[in-house]
C-alpha positions, 0 to 999 in steps of 0.5 A, a space after each residue: 453351463 451347457 447351452 443349446 442354440 436354436 436352429 435360427 442361430 448360426 452353427 458358426 457360433 459354436 466355435 466362437 463361443 466354445 471356450 465360454 461354455 462347458 458344452 455348446 450345441 446347435 439344433 441343426 447340428 444335432 439333426 433336429 432342424 425339422 423338429 417342432 419347438 415342443 420337442 426341442 424344449 423337451 430335449 433341452 430339459 432332458 439333457 440339461 441345456 439352457 436354450 438360446 433363441 430368438 423364439 418367444 415360444 420357449 419363454 411362453 412354454 416356461 410360463 406354463 411349465 412346472 419345471 422350466 428350462 433356462 431360456 436366453 431370449 435374444 430380441 435383437 434386430 441384427 441377427 447376423 452371426 457376428 452380432 449375436 456372438 458379440 451380444 452373447 460375449 458382451 453379456 456372458 457375466 449376466 448369462 452366468 449369473 442368470 444360469 446360477 439363479 434358481 429364481 428366474 427361468 428366462 433372461 431377455 436380452 435386447 439391443 436396448 436392455 436386459 431383463 430377467 
């Protein structure tokens, strides 16, 4: 499972989550910090990444797309790197199941609940 962290998710997560994923990248580290969301969405699709983001755009783009990407939409009030890393680690089994299920394109994880 390859994941692409949106630019507003700290690159520090790469090291701390690296052992959980086949590949992990971050928009800023790819030199795409100024790239618009549509191009990022296309990059994720072209390279087989599952997008991890705080941005609702990716969920909305998936609704309009015939061939959506997998999106993990984090809706957390605390967006500190340590908290986001904890949220991803705490939900790794759900994220894995979501990745393997072709019926869903967006997994919403909030401080309160999880929805697909």
